[in-house]
Structure formats: C-alpha cells, structure tokens
N, CA, C and O atoms as CSV, one atom per row, in Angstrom:
chain,resi,resn,atom,element,x,y,z
A,1,MET,N,N,0.842,-1.181,0.000
A,1,MET,CA,C,0.000,0.000,0.000
A,1,MET,C,C,0.884,1.240,0.000
A,1,MET,O,O,1.910,1.296,0.678
A,2,THR,N,N,0.467,2.210,-0.762
A,2,THR,CA,C,1.184,3.481,-0.752
A,2,THR,C,C,0.197,4.579,-0.388
A,2,THR,O,O,-1.013,4.392,-0.511
A,3,GLY,N,N,0.694,5.700,0.050
A,3,GLY,CA,C,-0.175,6.791,0.448
A,3,GLY,C,C,-0.682,6.588,1.865
A,3,GLY,O,O,-0.278,5.653,2.556
A,4,SER,N,N,-1.565,7.469,2.285
A,4,SER,CA,C,-2.080,7.403,3.652
A,4,SER,C,C,-2.958,6.179,3.855
A,4,SER,O,O,-3.650,5.720,2.947
A,5,ILE,N,N,-2.903,5.661,5.093
A,5,ILE,CA,C,-3.643,4.453,5.454
A,5,ILE,C,C,-4.477,4.707,6.695
A,5,ILE,O,O,-4.005,5.308,7.659
A,6,ALA,N,N,-5.724,4.244,6.666
A,6,ALA,CA,C,-6.583,4.264,7.845
A,6,ALA,C,C,-6.547,2.870,8.454
A,6,ALA,O,O,-6.697,1.870,7.754
A,7,ARG,N,N,-6.350,2.817,9.745
A,7,ARG,CA,C,-6.322,1.560,10.506
A,7,ARG,C,C,-7.589,1.535,11.348
A,7,ARG,O,O,-7.818,2.434,12.157
A,8,SER,N,N,-8.412,0.508,11.163
A,8,SER,CA,C,-9.717,0.433,11.821
A,8,SER,C,C,-9.744,-0.714,12.820
A,8,SER,O,O,-9.297,-1.825,12.534
A,9,TRP,N,N,-10.285,-0.412,14.008
A,9,TRP,CA,C,-10.397,-1.409,15.077
A,9,TRP,C,C,-11.745,-1.216,15.759
A,9,TRP,O,O,-12.212,-0.089,15.924
A,10,ARG,N,N,-12.363,-2.321,16.153
A,10,ARG,CA,C,-13.695,-2.261,16.763
A,10,ARG,C,C,-13.707,-2.924,18.135
A,10,ARG,O,O,-12.984,-3.883,18.405
A,11,ALA,N,N,-14.566,-2.364,18.991
A,11,ALA,CA,C,-14.742,-2.901,20.336
A,11,ALA,C,C,-16.167,-2.628,20.792
A,11,ALA,O,O,-16.932,-1.943,20.113
A,12,HIS,N,N,-16.508,-3.174,21.951
A,12,HIS,CA,C,-17.826,-2.945,22.540
A,12,HIS,C,C,-17.634,-2.724,24.034
A,12,HIS,O,O,-16.854,-3.417,24.686
A,13,ALA,N,N,-18.366,-1.739,24.564
A,13,ALA,CA,C,-18.281,-1.425,25.992
A,13,ALA,C,C,-19.666,-1.112,26.533
A,13,ALA,O,O,-20.607,-0.864,25.779
A,14,SER,N,N,-19.767,-1.128,27.837
A,14,SER,CA,C,-21.016,-0.719,28.477
A,14,SER,C,C,-21.182,0.790,28.324
A,14,SER,O,O,-20.238,1.497,27.972
A,15,VAL,N,N,-22.380,1.268,28.589
A,15,VAL,CA,C,-22.656,2.704,28.524
A,15,VAL,C,C,-21.777,3.460,29.520
A,15,VAL,O,O,-21.394,4.600,29.261
A,16,VAL,N,N,-21.460,2.851,30.632
A,16,VAL,CA,C,-20.612,3.479,31.649
A,16,VAL,C,C,-19.147,3.479,31.221
A,16,VAL,O,O,-18.440,4.467,31.418
A,17,ASP,N,N,-18.693,2.370,30.635
A,17,ASP,CA,C,-17.270,2.251,30.315
A,17,ASP,C,C,-16.855,2.904,28.996
A,17,ASP,O,O,-15.676,3.210,28.820
A,18,ALA,N,N,-17.771,3.122,28.080
A,18,ALA,CA,C,-17.402,3.734,26.803
A,18,ALA,C,C,-16.746,5.111,26.996
A,18,ALA,O,O,-15.697,5.363,26.403
A,19,PRO,N,N,-17.328,6.010,27.805
A,19,PRO,CA,C,-16.652,7.304,28.010
A,19,PRO,C,C,-15.297,7.148,28.707
A,19,PRO,O,O,-14.376,7.927,28.459
A,20,ARG,N,N,-15.179,6.156,29.566
A,20,ARG,CA,C,-13.889,5.892,30.220
A,20,ARG,C,C,-12.852,5.457,29.184
A,20,ARG,O,O,-11.687,5.848,29.261
A,21,TYR,N,N,-13.286,4.642,28.211
A,21,TYR,CA,C,-12.356,4.235,27.154
A,21,TYR,C,C,-11.916,5.456,26.331
A,21,TYR,O,O,-10.735,5.596,26.014
A,22,VAL,N,N,-12.855,6.327,25.992
A,22,VAL,CA,C,-12.511,7.528,25.216
A,22,VAL,C,C,-11.484,8.367,25.982
A,22,VAL,O,O,-10.516,8.850,25.394
A,23,ALA,N,N,-11.691,8.541,27.279
A,23,ALA,CA,C,-10.737,9.301,28.092
A,23,ALA,C,C,-9.368,8.613,28.095
A,23,ALA,O,O,-8.335,9.277,28.012
A,24,HIS,N,N,-9.365,7.299,28.189
A,24,HIS,CA,C,-8.113,6.531,28.128
A,24,HIS,C,C,-7.403,6.784,26.797
A,24,HIS,O,O,-6.199,7.037,26.770
A,25,PHE,N,N,-8.148,6.715,25.703
A,25,PHE,CA,C,-7.563,6.948,24.386
A,25,PHE,C,C,-6.969,8.356,24.305
A,25,PHE,O,O,-5.876,8.540,23.770
A,26,GLU,N,N,-7.673,9.326,24.825
A,26,GLU,CA,C,-7.174,10.713,24.778
A,26,GLU,C,C,-5.880,10.868,25.571
A,26,GLU,O,O,-5.032,11.688,25.219
A,27,ARG,N,N,-5.723,10.086,26.640
A,27,ARG,CA,C,-4.462,10.121,27.390
A,27,ARG,C,C,-3.317,9.520,26.563
A,27,ARG,O,O,-2.160,9.908,26.723
A,28,LEU,N,N,-3.651,8.569,25.678
A,28,LEU,CA,C,-2.626,7.934,24.839
A,28,LEU,C,C,-2.282,8.743,23.591
A,28,LEU,O,O,-1.207,8.569,23.017
A,29,ARG,N,N,-3.173,9.611,23.175
A,29,ARG,CA,C,-2.989,10.348,21.918
A,29,ARG,C,C,-1.631,11.058,21.832
A,29,ARG,O,O,-1.004,11.006,20.773
A,30,PRO,N,N,-1.144,11.721,22.895
A,30,PRO,CA,C,0.163,12.380,22.790
A,30,PRO,C,C,1.304,11.395,22.501
A,30,PRO,O,O,2.269,11.748,21.823
A,31,GLU,N,N,1.196,10.164,23.012
A,31,GLU,CA,C,2.212,9.153,22.726
A,31,GLU,C,C,2.148,8.734,21.259
A,31,GLU,O,O,3.182,8.559,20.615
A,32,LEU,N,N,0.939,8.575,20.735
A,32,LEU,CA,C,0.793,8.247,19.313
A,32,LEU,C,C,1.386,9.356,18.450
A,32,LEU,O,O,2.037,9.086,17.441
A,33,ALA,N,N,1.159,10.597,18.851
A,33,ALA,CA,C,1.627,11.746,18.076
A,33,ALA,C,C,3.153,11.781,17.968
A,33,ALA,O,O,3.693,12.420,17.065
A,34,LYS,N,N,3.845,11.105,18.872
A,34,LYS,CA,C,5.311,11.065,18.838
A,34,LYS,C,C,5.842,10.062,17.813
A,34,LYS,O,O,7.031,10.074,17.497
A,35,ILE,N,N,4.981,9.206,17.298
A,35,ILE,CA,C,5.416,8.173,16.357
A,35,ILE,C,C,5.488,8.783,14.955
A,35,ILE,O,O,4.501,9.325,14.457
A,36,ALA,N,N,6.643,8.693,14.334
A,36,ALA,CA,C,6.812,9.218,12.974
A,36,ALA,C,C,5.827,8.547,12.041
A,36,ALA,O,O,5.756,7.320,11.981
A,37,GLY,N,N,5.064,9.352,11.308
A,37,GLY,CA,C,4.093,8.832,10.356
A,37,GLY,C,C,2.673,8.762,10.869
A,37,GLY,O,O,1.763,8.443,10.105
A,38,PHE,N,N,2.453,9.054,12.156
A,38,PHE,CA,C,1.087,9.109,12.694
A,38,PHE,C,C,0.442,10.403,12.223
A,38,PHE,O,O,1.032,11.476,12.340
A,39,GLU,N,N,-0.778,10.299,11.687
A,39,GLU,CA,C,-1.444,11.470,11.108
A,39,GLU,C,C,-2.743,11.851,11.798
A,39,GLU,O,O,-3.415,12.778,11.347
A,40,GLY,N,N,-3.122,11.171,12.874
A,40,GLY,CA,C,-4.332,11.538,13.596
A,40,GLY,C,C,-5.207,10.337,13.893
A,40,GLY,O,O,-4.899,9.206,13.518
A,41,ALA,N,N,-6.320,10.617,14.585
A,41,ALA,CA,C,-7.207,9.530,14.989
A,41,ALA,C,C,-8.616,10.052,15.230
A,41,ALA,O,O,-8.828,11.228,15.526
A,42,LEU,N,N,-9.565,9.144,15.095
A,42,LEU,CA,C,-10.966,9.396,15.443
A,42,LEU,C,C,-11.450,8.234,16.297
A,42,LEU,O,O,-11.089,7.084,16.050
A,43,VAL,N,N,-12.265,8.532,17.296
A,43,VAL,CA,C,-12.961,7.488,18.053
A,43,VAL,C,C,-14.446,7.706,17.799
A,43,VAL,O,O,-14.997,8.759,18.118
A,44,LEU,N,N,-15.082,6.695,17.222
A,44,LEU,CA,C,-16.500,6.762,16.870
A,44,LEU,C,C,-17.298,5.880,17.827
A,44,LEU,O,O,-16.894,4.758,18.132
A,45,LEU,N,N,-18.429,6.395,18.295
A,45,LEU,CA,C,-19.300,5.648,19.203
A,45,LEU,C,C,-20.677,5.496,18.590
A,45,LEU,O,O,-21.198,6.415,17.959
A,46,ARG,N,N,-21.261,4.315,18.784
A,46,ARG,CA,C,-22.632,4.075,18.321
A,46,ARG,C,C,-23.369,3.341,19.428
A,46,ARG,O,O,-23.013,2.223,19.799
A,47,ASP,N,N,-24.411,3.998,19.953
A,47,ASP,CA,C,-25.229,3.371,20.990
A,47,ASP,C,C,-26.052,2.249,20.389
A,47,ASP,O,O,-26.547,2.354,19.267
A,48,ASN,N,N,-26.190,1.175,21.148
A,48,ASN,CA,C,-27.109,0.118,20.765
A,48,ASN,C,C,-27.752,-0.433,22.032
A,48,ASN,O,O,-27.388,-0.034,23.138
A,49,ALA,N,N,-28.682,-1.323,21.880
A,49,ALA,CA,C,-29.442,-1.816,23.034
A,49,ALA,C,C,-28.546,-2.487,24.069
A,49,ALA,O,O,-28.881,-2.519,25.253
A,50,GLY,N,N,-27.412,-3.022,23.632
A,50,GLY,CA,C,-26.542,-3.742,24.549
A,50,GLY,C,C,-25.346,-2.963,25.039
A,50,GLY,O,O,-24.458,-3.548,25.660
A,51,GLY,N,N,-25.281,-1.672,24.788
A,51,GLY,CA,C,-24.140,-0.867,25.215
A,51,GLY,C,C,-23.698,0.078,24.122
A,51,GLY,O,O,-24.524,0.726,23.480
A,52,VAL,N,N,-22.391,0.160,23.907
A,52,VAL,CA,C,-21.838,1.110,22.943
A,52,VAL,C,C,-20.808,0.396,22.067
A,52,VAL,O,O,-19.874,-0.230,22.569
A,53,ASP,N,N,-20.995,0.504,20.754
A,53,ASP,CA,C,-20.001,0.018,19.811
A,53,ASP,C,C,-18.966,1.118,19.612
A,53,ASP,O,O,-19.314,2.289,19.461
A,54,ILE,N,N,-17.707,0.739,19.613
A,54,ILE,CA,C,-16.600,1.680,19.468
A,54,ILE,C,C,-15.816,1.314,18.207
A,54,ILE,O,O,-15.460,0.154,17.999
A,55,THR,N,N,-15.556,2.304,17.381
A,55,THR,CA,C,-14.643,2.120,16.251
A,55,THR,C,C,-13.543,3.159,16.393
A,55,THR,O,O,-13.814,4.352,16.530
A,56,VAL,N,N,-12.316,2.702,16.359
A,56,VAL,CA,C,-11.167,3.604,16.415
A,56,VAL,C,C,-10.511,3.593,15.041
A,56,VAL,O,O,-10.141,2.540,14.521
A,57,LEU,N,N,-10.374,4.774,14.468
A,57,LEU,CA,C,-9.666,4.949,13.200
A,57,LEU,C,C,-8.402,5.736,13.486
A,57,LEU,O,O,-8.460,6.851,14.004
A,58,THR,N,N,-7.273,5.161,13.150
A,58,THR,CA,C,-6.029,5.914,13.219
A,58,THR,C,C,-5.520,6.074,11.799
A,58,THR,O,O,-5.759,5.225,10.940
A,59,PHE,N,N,-4.824,7.157,11.562
A,59,PHE,CA,C,-4.366,7.497,10.222
A,59,PHE,C,C,-2.842,7.564,10.206
A,59,PHE,O,O,-2.215,8.169,11.075
A,60,TRP,N,N,-2.264,6.921,9.185
A,60,TRP,CA,C,-0.817,6.750,9.108
A,60,TRP,C,C,-0.341,7.038,7.693
A,60,TRP,O,O,-1.100,6.899,6.733
A,61,GLU,N,N,0.910,7.437,7.569
A,61,GLU,CA,C,1.437,7.719,6.232
A,61,GLU,C,C,1.759,6.447,5.459
A,61,GLU,O,O,1.796,6.472,4.229
A,62,SER,N,N,1.995,5.324,6.159
A,62,SER,CA,C,2.369,4.087,5.472
A,62,SER,C,C,2.268,2.898,6.430
A,62,SER,O,O,2.103,3.073,7.637
A,63,LEU,N,N,2.370,1.696,5.878
A,63,LEU,CA,C,2.426,0.495,6.721
A,63,LEU,C,C,3.703,0.481,7.553
A,63,LEU,O,O,3.713,-0.037,8.670
A,64,GLU,N,N,4.767,1.041,7.018
A,64,GLU,CA,C,6.012,1.133,7.772
A,64,GLU,C,C,5.817,1.983,9.024
A,64,GLU,O,O,6.358,1.663,10.082
A,65,ALA,N,N,5.051,3.060,8.910
A,65,ALA,CA,C,4.763,3.898,10.077
A,65,ALA,C,C,3.925,3.119,11.089
A,65,ALA,O,O,4.171,3.204,12.292
A,66,ILE,N,N,2.940,2.365,10.614
A,66,ILE,CA,C,2.127,1.543,11.516
A,66,ILE,C,C,3.008,0.544,12.254
A,66,ILE,O,O,2.797,0.294,13.440
A,67,ALA,N,N,3.988,-0.027,11.572
A,67,ALA,CA,C,4.876,-1.014,12.193
A,67,ALA,C,C,5.688,-0.414,13.341
A,67,ALA,O,O,6.146,-1.151,14.214
A,68,ARG,N,N,5.874,0.891,13.358
A,68,ARG,CA,C,6.548,1.536,14.491
A,68,ARG,C,C,5.669,1.482,15.734
A,68,ARG,O,O,6.168,1.493,16.859
A,69,PHE,N,N,4.370,1.423,15.522
A,69,PHE,CA,C,3.395,1.342,16.611
A,69,PHE,C,C,3.064,-0.110,16.940
A,69,PHE,O,O,2.977,-0.486,18.109
A,70,ALA,N,N,2.882,-0.919,15.906
A,70,ALA,CA,C,2.462,-2.310,16.054
A,70,ALA,C,C,3.315,-3.175,15.129
A,70,ALA,O,O,3.032,-3.259,13.934
A,71,PRO,N,N,4.352,-3.817,15.660
A,71,PRO,CA,C,5.216,-4.625,14.799
A,71,PRO,C,C,4.457,-5.664,13.967
A,71,PRO,O,O,4.813,-5.912,12.816
A,72,ASP,N,N,3.419,-6.268,14.540
A,72,ASP,CA,C,2.508,-7.116,13.759
A,72,ASP,C,C,1.368,-6.188,13.341
A,72,ASP,O,O,0.411,-5.999,14.092
A,73,VAL,N,N,1.471,-5.615,12.149
A,73,VAL,CA,C,0.553,-4.548,11.744
A,73,VAL,C,C,-0.904,-4.977,11.690
A,73,VAL,O,O,-1.796,-4.130,11.735
A,74,ASP,N,N,-1.162,-6.276,11.595
A,74,ASP,CA,C,-2.545,-6.752,11.511
A,74,ASP,C,C,-3.160,-7.083,12.868
A,74,ASP,O,O,-4.350,-7.392,12.939
A,75,ARG,N,N,-2.387,-7.025,13.933
A,75,ARG,CA,C,-2.881,-7.353,15.267
A,75,ARG,C,C,-3.217,-6.069,16.026
A,75,ARG,O,O,-2.482,-5.083,15.964
A,76,ALA,N,N,-4.327,-6.101,16.735
A,76,ALA,CA,C,-4.729,-4.950,17.550
A,76,ALA,C,C,-3.761,-4.764,18.714
A,76,ALA,O,O,-3.205,-5.728,19.241
A,77,VAL,N,N,-3.574,-3.509,19.099
A,77,VAL,CA,C,-2.791,-3.168,20.280
A,77,VAL,C,C,-3.787,-2.677,21.326
A,77,VAL,O,O,-4.347,-1.587,21.205
A,78,VAL,N,N,-3.998,-3.494,22.352
A,78,VAL,CA,C,-4.974,-3.162,23.397
A,78,VAL,C,C,-4.265,-3.276,24.738
A,78,VAL,O,O,-3.892,-4.368,25.165
A,79,GLU,N,N,-4.085,-2.153,25.387
A,79,GLU,CA,C,-3.418,-2.146,26.684
A,79,GLU,C,C,-4.308,-2.777,27.743
A,79,GLU,O,O,-5.532,-2.720,27.623
A,80,PRO,N,N,-3.724,-3.380,28.779
A,80,PRO,CA,C,-4.527,-4.017,29.830
A,80,PRO,C,C,-5.559,-3.077,30.452
A,80,PRO,O,O,-6.671,-3.501,30.767
A,81,GLU,N,N,-5.200,-1.810,30.630
A,81,GLU,CA,C,-6.146,-0.841,31.199
A,81,GLU,C,C,-7.379,-0.704,30.308
A,81,GLU,O,O,-8.503,-0.656,30.808
A,82,ALA,N,N,-7.177,-0.641,29.002
A,82,ALA,CA,C,-8.299,-0.542,28.065
A,82,ALA,C,C,-9.081,-1.843,28.030
A,82,ALA,O,O,-10.312,-1.834,28.013
A,83,GLU,N,N,-8.373,-2.950,28.018
A,83,GLU,CA,C,-9.024,-4.260,27.970
A,83,GLU,C,C,-10.015,-4.423,29.120
A,83,GLU,O,O,-11.078,-5.020,28.946
A,84,ALA,N,N,-9.670,-3.894,30.293
A,84,ALA,CA,C,-10.539,-4.001,31.460
A,84,ALA,C,C,-11.841,-3.212,31.294
A,84,ALA,O,O,-12.825,-3.502,31.974
A,85,MET,N,N,-11.858,-2.230,30.411
A,85,MET,CA,C,-13.052,-1.400,30.189
A,85,MET,C,C,-13.957,-1.959,29.103
A,85,MET,O,O,-15.098,-1.519,28.964
A,86,LEU,N,N,-13.471,-2.911,28.341
A,86,LEU,CA,C,-14.192,-3.379,27.160
A,86,LEU,C,C,-14.845,-4.731,27.409
A,86,LEU,O,O,-14.252,-5.616,28.028
A,87,GLU,N,N,-16.063,-4.879,26.924
A,87,GLU,CA,C,-16.752,-6.163,27.030
A,87,GLU,C,C,-16.283,-7.117,25.941
A,87,GLU,O,O,-16.259,-8.331,26.141
A,88,ALA,N,N,-15.913,-6.571,24.795
A,88,ALA,CA,C,-15.427,-7.361,23.663
A,88,ALA,C,C,-14.612,-6.452,22.765
A,88,ALA,O,O,-14.834,-5.242,22.724
A,89,PHE,N,N,-13.658,-7.044,22.040
A,89,PHE,CA,C,-12.889,-6.267,21.072
A,89,PHE,C,C,-12.270,-7.207,20.053
A,89,PHE,O,O,-12.039,-8.387,20.317
A,90,ASP,N,N,-12.011,-6.647,18.881
A,90,ASP,CA,C,-11.371,-7.408,17.820
A,90,ASP,C,C,-9.877,-7.552,18.118
A,90,ASP,O,O,-9.224,-6.602,18.549
A,91,ASP,N,N,-9.357,-8.743,17.883
A,91,ASP,CA,C,-7.921,-8.979,18.025
A,91,ASP,C,C,-7.154,-8.510,16.800
A,91,ASP,O,O,-5.947,-8.280,16.867
A,92,ARG,N,N,-7.852,-8.371,15.689
A,92,ARG,CA,C,-7.236,-7.984,14.423
A,92,ARG,C,C,-7.769,-6.614,14.003
A,92,ARG,O,O,-8.819,-6.174,14.472
A,93,VAL,N,N,-7.049,-5.965,13.132
A,93,VAL,CA,C,-7.450,-4.660,12.607
A,93,VAL,C,C,-7.618,-4.773,11.101
A,93,VAL,O,O,-7.225,-5.766,10.488
A,94,GLU,N,N,-8.207,-3.745,10.520
A,94,GLU,CA,C,-8.326,-3.652,9.071
A,94,GLU,C,C,-7.628,-2.380,8.620
A,94,GLU,O,O,-7.638,-1.371,9.326
A,95,HIS,N,N,-7.022,-2.434,7.435
A,95,HIS,CA,C,-6.346,-1.271,6.866
A,95,HIS,C,C,-7.024,-0.890,5.558
A,95,HIS,O,O,-7.411,-1.748,4.765
A,96,TYR,N,N,-7.158,0.410,5.352
A,96,TYR,CA,C,-7.777,0.945,4.144
A,96,TYR,C,C,-6.881,2.018,3.564
A,96,TYR,O,O,-6.377,2.876,4.289
A,97,LYS,N,N,-6.685,1.970,2.265
A,97,LYS,CA,C,-5.998,3.054,1.581
A,97,LYS,C,C,-6.973,4.229,1.504
A,97,LYS,O,O,-8.126,4.050,1.111
A,98,ILE,N,N,-6.524,5.413,1.871
A,98,ILE,CA,C,-7.386,6.585,1.858
A,98,ILE,C,C,-7.411,7.160,0.442
A,98,ILE,O,O,-6.389,7.603,-0.082
A,99,ALA,N,N,-8.581,7.145,-0.153
A,99,ALA,CA,C,-8.736,7.623,-1.533
A,99,ALA,C,C,-9.094,9.100,-1.580
A,99,ALA,O,O,-8.811,9.778,-2.568
A,100,SER,N,N,-9.725,9.609,-0.499
A,100,SER,CA,C,-10.174,11.001,-0.488
A,100,SER,C,C,-10.328,11.444,0.957
A,100,SER,O,O,-10.724,10.664,1.823
A,101,ARG,N,N,-10.008,12.710,1.206
A,101,ARG,CA,C,-10.223,13.289,2.545
A,101,ARG,C,C,-11.026,14.546,2.418
A,101,ARG,O,O,-11.322,15.193,3.423
C-alpha cells in the first residue's frame, strides 16, 4: 500500500465504560503523536441496546509507520487498562488506503 492508510479497530463497551475508554484513548494520543508517520485519529461511538459500539480509526502515512506502533501490523494493540473497560474487542485490525479526505 502506498499513500495514507486508515487503521480500523472495533470494540464494545457498556454505557458506563465507553466514556472511560474515550478518556483513556485521549491520554494515549500524545504518545501516538510522537510516532513518525502518525497522522491523527478518530474514536466513533454508536449506541445500541446492549451498550456502545466503538470504532477507532487511526491514520498513518504508510504500513512502515504503523509497524513503528504495532510490529505485527494486523494485530490490535490493546493495553490491559483498556481491555478491562471493554466487554469485547477485535484482536485484528483492518487497513484501508485513503482515496479522499
């Protein structure tokens, strides 16, 4: 892949824990910003009857930049603190070439 890449990861949390996860992510954002090739992130929330679906999109200049964050670029990076807040989460991520912004 060449050009900018979006890295997508999904999780599920309770209504109480979803805002806690967002706060956790915001505490990590400055560390992500230090990684060469990191271009930003979005945390998306969708309420459902069973809690809150979470999608995290991070943006990177290349797969090489992602590898600085996650040596196995296809595996999710979930810290124990975050894992404790989540009812379920994907172990794998998806990558998309960004065609338009």
